[in-house]
Structures are given as structure tokens and as C-alpha cells.
BADO-438431 format. One record per residue (C-alpha): x, y, z; residue in three letters. Coordinates in steps of 0.001 Angstrom, whole numbers, padded with zeros to 6 digits, always signed. Layout:
BEGIN
XYZala;...
% end
This chain:
BEGIN
+021041+008555-084356met;+020651+004933-085321glu;+024135+004259-084018glu;+023221+005756-080627arg;+020088+003659-080465lys;+021975+000455-081190ser;+024505+001243-078459val;+021746+001861-075903ser;+019898-001318-076877asn;+023044-003385-076600ser;+023468-002223-073015val;+019908-002894-071917thr;+019927-006248-073681ala;+022973-007379-071721thr;+021859-010213-069465arg;+023041-009783-065865pro;+025793-012219-065010arg;+025182-013367-061477arg;+028413-015193-060826arg;+030917-013143-058895arg;+033802-013944-061220gln;+031844-012407-064134arg;+030962-009179-062365leu;+034133-007504-063553his;+033361-008403-067184leu;+029824-007014-066915asn;+031103-003734-065541leu;+033810-003501-068194arg;+031176-003946-070920asn;+029192-001071-069458leu;+032262+001169-069359val;+032959+000310-073015ser;+029442+001422-073998his;+029760+004601-071917leu;+032926+005511-073791glu;+031010+005292-077091gln;+028123+007496-075946ala;+027945+011018-077382glu;+026275+012873-074526ser;+026028+012894-070773thr;+022268+012222-070998glu;+022872+009056-072994gln;+025521+007937-070502gln;+023120+008505-067595ile;+020430+006464-069353asp;+022891+003609-069935met;+024065+003612-066318met;+020504+003565-064935leu;+019443+000596-067049lys;+022654-001428-066962ala;+023417-001076-063235thr;+019853-002104-062389ser;+020289-005225-064564ala;+023765-006123-063322ile;+023027-005671-059616phe;+019361-006728-059914gln;+018264-003755-057829ser;+014817-002297-057304asp;+015959+001221-058158ile;+019174+002709-059552ser;+020012+006384-059086ile;+022771+008402-060760val;+023834+011709-059208tyr;+025831+013804-061709ile;+027544+017166-061531arg;+026421+019196-064577lys;+028150+022537-064115asp;+030565+024368-061885asn;+027966+024617-059123gln;+028668+022481-056098glu;+025580+020253-056628leu;+024821+016655-057576phe;+021692+016343-059735tyr;+019727+013069-059282pro;+018500+010882-062149his;+016343+007776-061710ala;+013585+005795-063374cys;+010422+004001-062200ala;+009980+006230-059151leu;+006691+006815-057385thr;+005410+010385-057032ser;+006355+010349-053355asn;+009896+009207-054174gln;+010214+011889-056849gln;+009399+014482-054201asn;+011982+012982-051829ile;+014778+012767-054397leu;+016507+016141-054491ser;+019725+017879-055418gln;+022584+017145-053054val;+025129+019809-052107pro;+028602+018335-052570ile;+029901+020197-049537ala;+027223+018490-047413ala;+028407+014971-048374cys;+030807+013278-045955cys;+034230+012170-047140arg;+033381+008490-046500arg;+030664+008588-049195ile;+032808+010523-051698leu;+035967+008459-051337ser;+035058+004750-051288trp;+032205+002317-052098pro;+029682+002340-049257phe;+026889-000081-048272arg;+023948+000198-045883trp;+023160-001409-043416pro;+026757-001134-042325ser;+028728-001433-039139asp;+030577+001715-040184asp;+028934+004136-037724arg;+030847+007341-038462glu;+029132+010360-036807pro;+029585+012307-040063ala;+027083+009995-041783leu;+024256+011444-039699leu;+024947+014882-041212his;+025585+013693-044783cys;+023065+015102-047311ala;+023426+012102-049651phe;+022968+009619-046786phe;+019857+011504-045658asp;+018472+011434-049208asn;+018914+007655-049485met;+017543+007058-046007asp;+014277+008868-046849lys;+013804+006684-049948met;+012906+003762-047662gly;+015473+001235-048901phe;+016252-001777-046710ser;+019662-002155-048367thr;+021661+000135-050656trp;+025194+000817-051759phe;+026917+003688-053541ser;+029968+004212-055778leu;+031646+007634-055885pro;+032655+008981-059322leu;+035743+011178-058994ser;+039093+011885-060630ile;+042064+012821-058495ser;+039719+013720-055670gly;+037489+015948-057847phe;+033873+014674-057407pro;+031794+014149-060557leu;+028864+012116-059195gly;+027606+009043-057352ile;+025984+005815-058559ile;+023489+004390-056027ala;+021662+001051-056077val;+018738+000373-053707gly;+016715-002640-052599tyr;+013404-002836-050709tyr;+014453-006131-049103his;+017541-007211-047224phe;+020099-008039-049876gln;+023297-009862-048976tyr;+025778-007515-050679leu;+029117-008796-051899val;+031721-007036-049779asp;+034826-008765-051074asp;+034703-007093-054517val;+035442-003604-053254gly;+038485-003263-055474his;+036430-004243-058563ile;+033779-001625-057766leu;+036470+000960-057096trp;+038099+000352-060493glu;+034679+000476-062170phe;+033887+003849-060550ala;+037210+005246-061734gln;+036618+003995-065287asp;+033117+005490-065358val;+034492+008827-064188ala;+037040+008775-067030gln;+034313+007891-069543ala;+032204+010860-068400leu;+034955+013436-068930val;+034648+013895-072754pro;+030973+014897-072485asn;+031361+017205-069475leu;+030941+020969-069837pro;+034170+022780-070629glu;+034364+024372-067206val;+034357+020958-065549leu;+036807+019402-067997arg;+039289+022131-067170gln;+038889+021381-063472ala;+039574+017691-063902val;+043108+016382-063955arg;+042439+013121-065768his;+046034+012356-066749glu;+046648+010370-063571thr;+043692+008297-062381pro;+043217+008416-058624glu;+044416+005375-056714leu;+043411+004410-053212pro;+045502+006175-050596asp;+047998+004351-048400ala;+045539+003379-045634pro;+043135+001837-048147tyr;+045939-000005-049911gln;+046984-001400-046543gln;+043391-002461-045908lys;+043165-004213-049260met;+046360-006149-048571arg;+044910-007191-045230arg;+041656-008172-046888phe;+043447-010347-049452leu;+045431-011992-046652ser;+042232-012768-044721asn;+040567-014091-047850his;+043545-016363-048532tyr;+043471-017790-044994gln;+039771-018591-045168leu;+040015-020072-048641thr;+042944-022242-047575ser;+041062-023457-044491ala;+038004-024316-046590leu;+039877-026220-049289trp;+042611-027908-047267thr;+040574-028865-044183asp;+036921-027873-044171asp;+036449-029118-040608gly;+034562-026806-038273leu;+037435-026387-035820his;+039871-025589-038630ser;+037660-022794-039968ile;+036954-021441-036481ala;+040686-021475-035657his;+041442-019556-038882ser;+038866-016912-037943val;+040365-016624-034473lys;+043851-016141-035952gln;+042636-013525-038449met;+040728-011430-035936leu;+042984-012172-032947asn;+039907-012390-030746arg;+038061-015244-028996pro;+035644-016967-031369thr;+032807-019459-031004ala;+030531-021288-033434val;+026999-022183-032321leu;+024367-024271-034027asp;+020838-022936-034588arg;+019832-024157-031119phe;+022745-022177-029598gln;+024712-025286-028665ser;+028463-024656-028771val;+030084-026540-031645leu;+033533-024963-031439ser;+035186-022440-029138ile;+038638-020835-029413cys;+040287-020607-026985pro;+038976-023043-024379glu;+038746-020496-021598asp;+036480-020432-018521ala;+035925-016671-018779arg;+034992-017032-022470trp;+032517-019814-021642his;+030887-017640-018975gln;+030525-014632-021278leu;+029239-016854-024069leu;+026415-017964-021783his;+025402-014290-021406gln;+025501-013777-025162val;+023233-016790-025680lys;+020824-015295-023150his;+020814-012035-025157trp;+020209-013992-028381met;+017220-015734-026823thr;+015587-012521-025573leu;+016564-009785-028030arg;+018125-011362-031099ser;+016884-009843-034396pro;+017741-012985-036379phe;+014689-015135-035621gln;+011948-012583-036259glu;+013368-010482-039114thr;+015856-012939-040667met;+018518-010204-040339trp;+021416-011310-042588pro;+024239-009072-041329leu;+026487-009160-038252pro;+025071-007477-035148val;+027036-005909-032317arg;+025693-006344-028802thr;+026834-004857-025522glu;+026384-006607-022183leu;+025790-004900-018860glu;+029513-004702-018117asp;+030067-002940-021494gln;+031683-006025-022974thr;+030863-006111-026693thr;+030355-009032-029062phe;+029638-009427-032748val;+027099-012120-033666val;+026828-013130-037341ala;+024241-015582-038700pro;+025450-018604-040674ile;+022770-019127-043287gln;+021869-020129-046811thr;+018961-018119-048147gly;+016448-017663-045317asp;+017582-020782-043434val;+019773-020111-040389ile;+022178-022974-039615his;+024081-021404-036739gly;+025932-018354-035463tyr;+029507-017057-035387leu;+030256-015135-032180val;+033334-012925-031709ile;+034280-011381-028387trp;+035718-007896-028910glu;+037972-008194-025890asn;+040708-005855-027159ser;+038962-003465-029577ala;+035934-003304-031849gln;+036180-004934-035258leu;+036774-002558-038147asp;+035120-002744-041569asp;+037615-005261-042990leu;+037267-007449-039918asp;+033514-007495-040520leu;+034103-008420-044158ile;+036233-011316-042905ala;+033408-012287-040528val;+030905-012401-043387gln;+033317-014424-045523glu;+033768-016788-042589ala;+030000-017253-042278thr;+029885-018212-045975met;+032655-020760-045445ala;+030859-022083-042368leu;+027585-022269-044324ala;+029327-024670-046718val;+030453-026759-043735his;+026953-026756-042217phe;+025474-027834-045537tyr;+027821-030826-045681lys;+027232-031560-041991arg;+023467-031410-042458gly;+023680-033753-045429phe;+025680-036274-043375gln;+023251-036035-040430ile;+020312-036512-042775gln;+021953-039498-044468arg;+022786-041114-041134arg;+019328-040422-039681gly;+017404-041691-042696his;+019621-044764-042868gly;+018910-045601-039231phe;+015200-044885-039776gln;+014889-047312-042683glu;+016924-050078-041040leu;+015133-049772-037704phe;+011706-049998-039351asn;+012894-052933-041447phe;+014056-054772-038329leu;+010738-054264-036550leu;+008623-055083-039605asp;+010617-058081-040869gln;+012826-059403-038052pro;+013095-062808-039741glu;+014628-061186-042854ala;+017413-059436-040947trp;+020821-060820-041856gly;+024525-060035-042116ala;+024007-057600-045003ala;+021594-055524-042922glu;+023983-055577-039960ser;+026776-054271-042190asp;+024497-051537-043561ala;+023583-050557-039990ala;+027246-050284-038999arg;+027803-048028-042039ala;+025432-045437-040524val;+026876-045849-037017gly;+024413-048376-035593trp;+025975-051583-034283asp;+023024-053896-033627val;+025276-056291-031698glu;+026667-053641-029360ala;+025051-053366-025926glu;+022386-050664-026092gln;+019052-049491-024736arg;+016028-048060-026548leu;+014392-044869-025338leu;+010835-044461-026625val;+008965-041160-026252gly;+005254-040546-026651leu;+002873-037775-025533pro;+000398-039068-022979ser;-002321-036563-023902ala;-005038-038167-025990gln;-005721-034852-027760ser;-002171-034802-029096val;-002031-038411-030239leu;-005288-038196-032141thr;-004542-034821-033762his;-004305-035167-037583pro;-001206-032926-037733ala;+000680-034802-035003tyr;+002597-037193-037289leu;+003633-034365-039610glu;+004920-032271-036712his;+006619-035307-035205leu;+008687-035789-038372ser;+009837-032161-038176val;+010733-032625-034516leu;+012787-035743-035316val;+014768-033816-037968asp;+015501-031080-035439his;+016491-033647-032831leu;+019025-035230-035160arg;+020723-031881-035801ser;+020825-030894-032137arg;+021777-034236-030652leu;+024577-034668-033190glu;+026360-031922-031271thr;+025664-032922-027660glu;+025189-036693-028029phe;+026868-037846-031260pro;+026606-041514-030202gln;+022787-041384-030147ile;+020621-042277-033144leu;+017068-040976-033604val;+014149-042450-035541ala;+010377-042205-035717arg;+008265-045324-035387arg;+004628-044541-036146his;+003556-042085-033429glu;+006660-042515-031201ala;+010180-041106-031060ile;+012870-043797-030730val;+016463-043229-029616leu;+019249-045796-029438ser;+021370-045169-026326leu;+024653-046751-025247pro;+024015-048930-022220val;+026803-047156-020302ser;+024950-043818-020431met;+024323-042725-016806pro;+020917-041575-015614phe;+022151-037966-015235glu;+023054-037913-018939glu;+019654-039376-019826ile;+018006-036560-017852glu;+020110-034007-019756arg;+019074-035683-023001leu;+015387-035353-022089leu;+015941-031678-021239asn;+017468-031156-024682ser;+014457-032791-026332ile;+012147-030518-024375gln;+014212-027438-025310thr;+014048-028276-028998ile;+010304-028839-028792ser;+009837-025469-027102leu;+012050-023868-029757his;+009788-025266-032454met;+006673-024132-030582thr;+007970-020558-030568gly;+008611-020605-034316arg;+005190-021968-035331leu;+002959-019159-036600ser;-000175-021307-036714asn;-001936-021125-033343his;-003291-024676-033494leu;+000120-026089-034413ser;+001800-024131-031628ala;-000776-025358-029103arg;-000308-028931-030324leu;+003445-028751-029812phe;+002984-027092-026438ser;+000858-030037-025301glu;+003360-032447-026826leu;+006172-030938-024738val;+004098-030846-021553glu;+002789-034422-021777his;+005743-036273-023324met;+006593-039491-021452arg;+009486-041899-022017phe;+010109-045591-021532gly;+013590-047148-021404ile;+014246-050775-022242ser;+016749-053102-020684gly;+020100-053884-022377pro;+019967-055684-025733cys;+022802-057084-027859thr;+021013-058848-030706his;+018540-057789-033439pro;+015826-060022-031985ser;+016306-058438-028560gln;+015952-054980-030109ile;+012492-055915-031373val;+011316-057011-027914ser;+013098-054034-026306ala;+011106-051622-028460phe;+007851-053344-027532glu;+008693-053241-023809glu;+009854-049601-023871ala;+006724-048550-025811ser;+004502-050271-023271phe;+006387-048657-020377ala;+006021-045301-022089cys;+002234-045722-022238arg;+002063-047003-018678leu;+004050-044055-017293ala;+001102-041603-016934pro;-000885-044204-014971phe;+001935-045474-012743ile;+004197-042439-012223thr;+002143-039424-013383pro;+004620-036907-011941thr;+007662-038521-013586glu;+008464-038346-017280arg;+010537-041525-017517ile;+009844-045170-016655leu;+012269-048108-016873phe;+010959-051455-018094thr;+012655-053190-015140lys;+010250-051295-012847asp;+007144-052669-014592val;+008057-056318-015158gln;+004927-057465-013311leu;+002805-055447-015732tyr;+004511-057166-018674his;+003786-060579-017164leu;+000117-059762-016540leu;-000450-057985-019844arg;-001706-061078-021749pro;-004129-061881-018927ile;-005371-058278-018559ala;-006718-058223-022107thr;-008798-061402-021668ser;-012616-061242-021349pro;-012521-062735-017847lys;-010072-060080-016671ala;-012236-057329-018153lys;-015294-058717-016342his;-013316-058914-013081phe;-012182-055276-013409val;-015720-054105-014186ser;-016918-055513-010857glu;-014064-054073-008805thr;-011880-051176-009971ala;-014399-049835-012520asp;-017138-049921-009896leu;-015115-047563-007701leu;-014202-045295-010614arg;-017846-045018-011637ala;-018808-044115-008071tyr;-016051-041471-007943asp;-017210-039945-011205gln;-020808-039806-010021gln;-020153-038445-006511his;-016886-036548-006958gly;-015081-038790-004476ser;-011607-040412-004527glu;-012266-043989-003479leu;-010227-045571-006296phe;-007195-043397-005514lys;-007608-044053-001803thr;-007590-047825-002347leu;-004539-047605-004614glu;-002523-045544-002109val;-003684-047729+000793tyr;-002439-050906-000904leu;+000773-049174-002000his;+001591-048354+001646his;+000990-051963+002769asn;-002379-051052+004312cys;-000750-048743+006871asn;-003322-046175+007971leu;-000852-043545+009158thr;+001289-043588+006001asp;-001772-043626+003754thr;-003501-040665+005461ser;-000239-038707+005315thr;+000194-039440+001598ala;-003415-038401+000866leu;-003299-035320+003161tyr;-006454-036441+004983ile;-007328-037259+008589his;-007031-040853+009784arg;-010764-040913+010567thr;-011587-039779+007020thr;-009432-042589+005643leu;-011202-045166+007790gln;-014572-043899+006580tyr;-013450-044207+002939arg;-012165-047758+003440leu;-015477-048843+004961lys;-017287-047309+002006arg;-015027-049253-000381ile;-015716-052520+001470glu;-019436-051817+001284ser;-019396-051152-002466leu;-017207-054145-003315leu;-018752-056453-000708asn;-015242-057487+000344arg;-013192-057142+003500ser;-009882-055370+002962leu;-008430-057191+005973asp;-008425-060496+004062ala;-005178-061247+002233ala;-007055-062668-000749glu;-009122-059499-001108ser;-005987-057366-001003lys;-004439-059448-003790leu;-007608-059212-005859glu;-007697-055430-005497met;-003995-055183-006444gln;-004677-057229-009575leu;-007761-055174-010414ala;-005770-051925-010232ile;-002914-053345-012330ile;-005346-054734-014909phe;-007100-051353-015139arg;-003807-049525-015761lys;-002832-052028-018442ile;-006243-051613-020077met;-005857-047814-020014asp;-002438-048088-021656ala;-003794-050492-024281glu;-006662-048111-024982gln;-004156-045325-025724val;-002287-047635-028086met;-005451-048580-029967asn;-006827-045045-030326ser;-003790-043437-031969val;-004609-041552-035146tyr;-003934-043624-038265asp;-003309-041467-041379pro;-004046-044407-043667phe;-007408-045309-042191ser;-010632-044486-044002asp;
% end
């Protein structure tokens, strides 16, 4: 009795070895202890405890055949009363051949119709597991039982150890034989252990070949295109790799039809993908309206999705070994994405530190800093422009969480833009986003860049569970404005370029409220007048002119200030001004007389027109300066 107790304790005390290469040794130790057990009950107890430890499952179940009756009797531990009522005897004849002949996992893409009528499958389904797998125990086709392991969460099961699990199941079946009832021992032909039949042996050879190709691609050339090309060769189907924002990183082959279908798949992923909401870890098959099918597999580490592997099933649906190869490919791609993310982070943080250093200490910038900048891909002496982005809404700028969310947005921008615009560098300067653009970048590409920034912001808004944070990002996307500097080819010019682009960015809502981008070359007059506009005399002048009209408008609900601005913009042409304001010519004339009366000036005089132009410009500069001075400072008291 003491000997039995020591054997049982040694099994339960075995620490689970998590590394895949040690799984075989763990299972062999269990088989060794099973061979020493003196009864079937003791063997069942060992299997329940040891399999739960080795596979780290929530529940382990052992179905064993005890007599010549065609029934599997269930054994489990730590079950609730409801689960005990669900767990029942399983008629062997009601179990499908797939369950009794090979290791099986669920969820699975193996959708055999027989599974829906399998008594064992129905039993496991009612237990409420999110993931489970089973190992059949049989000798020469004679079923002795089933080992089942269940999880209440989605567990990424190791599919490429099928042969190890198969050998373990065979060894367990052999270890059970000595303690079986005589009637069962006579029915078992244990002289020749059952081997996988020819189709399964062929599958295993194919699996090993696929595994070798992927391993070779990962270790010889871990580039994205190399891995994607290996997957395409293995599956003999068109393949694409997307990042987490669904931008295409690699596509094999480069085919117009494939590009068109891929666009439809991305639309499906946006509307009905299970990956974002449930963090579904397994490949999913989708069917488009024309009955074209695709398999989409997430590329992830833990709960973090880095991208997606998409396979077009243009010739036939992938079988179970193809899906194993897909999951192995996603693991190889996850390694690539990890390295890629590390490089993007290193490059982005390097640019961030150097850019801030240049703006904070321009006099300390030297050759060493220029060399360090070139090391992260930023040539300060190459011709470039600075694009500065800032939300125009005061509620966003002064929100305490804005800077924190802005940092997250910048990290997302770096990952996304690395794919579409690898030549662009992104940094955060206080409350603004800063991008270094090549001066040769056409305006159409700049517009596409701004669309990408807006898409990423909307993507983040959809993923924020906090209502206030989501609303903040929604306002950020809606009110984001951008200023673009002129060309600069020297560190000192970069400092002034940032200042000019930032000022243009803040002027944009007051000068071009319907446009989201403003070039510094279009506001040179504002730059010249900026020092004067902040003087006390200029403030007094504005208070007696532009502010007088704005106060009147606020009190009476009129639009005199806007009318004057549009009138001067159209060179005092009554017809053009009334058309732009959608008012009658007589109404315009009445408004102009009211303006002259309030300001005690004649708008026909050239000097008065110039004064009003200056007053409007000064007011816009003051408004922009007020935005700059009211930005939330996290370090203030």
C-alpha cells in the first residue's frame, strides 16, 4: 500500500514542463508510472492528475471501458454538480471514427458531418468548454477509452505534436491492458501495437515537409516576403500578409484579381471579423457573395494581434494539415512582427529624442548628433519638410488625457506608416504630432498620408472601451489640422520650420476652416505681422475695430465681422460678396452701412480698408496665440 501511495505522489508531484521539446519526456514519465500501477482505478487517478498538470487544463476526463459492454465510463475530478449531471456514459457505437482513431481538438476546422451525431462530441460540447482535445486509447483498432482535456478559455493548442500524442495514447493503452478484466484482455491483440494507417502516414510526411520549409525560411531568411513565399509554395494558393490596420505588407502572387478579392476580404474583416471583439486565436474561413472562400488567421503573441495571414482557397479548401501549416506560419510571422516592431520602436524613439534635442538645444547640435540621426534614418541635411498636426478643438487640447492618448496614437502611426510611407519619421512634440516628409512628396501623397492618420485615429476610437476616451479621440479626428513648412536642409532651418508649421497649424481653423491643411508659404504675411500683433498697441487697435464687431455679433446674433472679412477678401466687390454670403445685394449694403456706423469709418477709403485688413489679421493671430497659450500642461501646479 505504501508503495502505491509513493507512486501516486510521484506523479502528482511532477512539475509540468511547458517547453514543447519536454512534452514527450513528461508523457513518458506518466506512462512509466501507469505501468507500475496495480489497478485500473489507480491508473485512472494518475491520468486525471498528471494530464491536468502537464497540459495545464481546467478539467481532465478519462473515459474507460470496464467490461465487455460497449460503453465508455467517465471519470473526472473537481466537477460542479451541474457538470456531474451532464457527464454520462458514452456508447462506443455512437462515437464517430474520427474521435476514436486520431487526436482531436476543438474548435477545429474539421467539420465532418459525423461529429454532429457523435455521443462523445455531444458530451464534451454540453460541458461548456471553450477549447478541448481528446486522445483515443485503442490497440489494433479495439477501443479501450478516451482521455479528454478541457479549458474554459481559448487555449492555443499545439497542433504540430500530433505524432507525440499518438504515441502516448498507444503507450497508455498498452499500460492499461494488464489490469483489464479477463474478457477484455482476451479481446485485445496487444502483440502488434497499432500504427497510423497509410493516409495518416502520408499526412505526417507532408506535415514534416511543411514544418521543414517554414523552419528553413525562418532561420535562413526571416524576411516577411520569404516567409510569405514559403507559405504560398506549401499551400499552392495565393497568400497575403496584412498588418493590424489591414495594410498589405506582402502578397503572392502580384495579381490584379487577387488584389480585388483581397479588398473584399478586408471589408469582411472590418464588418464581421471575430478577431477584434473576442480575440479569436484560430483561423477562420469566410465565404464571399460569389462563394469564393478564404482563410484568415491572426498573427499574434498572447492577446496582441500584429497582423493577419490571408489564404485564397481558389482551387480547394485547406485540409487539416494545411491549417496546421497556417498556424505554424502565423507563429513564424509573429517572430518577424516582433523583430519588426522592435526596429520601428527603436527608430521612432531615436528620432523622437534627437528631434526634441534639436529643438531644445539647437546650439549644442553637432556632427555626432547628425551621425546619430542618420543611424535612425533621419538625414538632417537632406531636403525635407515638417508636417505638424494639432486638434483645433479647445476641449481636446485642454483634456488631461490628451497627451497620454497622443503618445498611443504616435506609436500606432509609426507601425502603420512604416508600411505605406517607410521614408517618413514620426515624433511627438508636446501637444503636436510631427512628421518629417521628403520635399519631393507630391500633394496627392500628402493627402493620402492624412487619410491614413485619420483611419488610424478612427481605428483607435473604435477600440477604446472608455466612453470619455472614445469621445476625446473622436473629437481629435474631427478637428485635427495640419501645417506644412517650407523646404529645409540644415538643423537650424528645421527649428524655424517647426515653429512656422506649428503656427500655420494653429492658424488653419481661423483662415481655412473647411480645409485640414495649410502651407506656411500661404501665411507669410501672418508670420511677418506676428510680432506686431502681440504688442499692446495692436491689442488696443483690435479692441476698437474687429473686437467691436464681434461683440456686436455676439449680442445681436448678427454676422457683421464675417461680412466685413468676406467683403475685403473679394476686393470690396458687392456682387461677389453677396454671392459668397448667400444674401441679397441690398442686405449686404445694409450690413456695410451698419459696420461703418459702428466703427465710425468709411469703407470706401483705402486707408480704412487697410486698417480693417490688419485688424482681422491681428485678431486671427491673437486667436492662434491664445490656443497655444491655453494648452494643458501636465507639469503645471
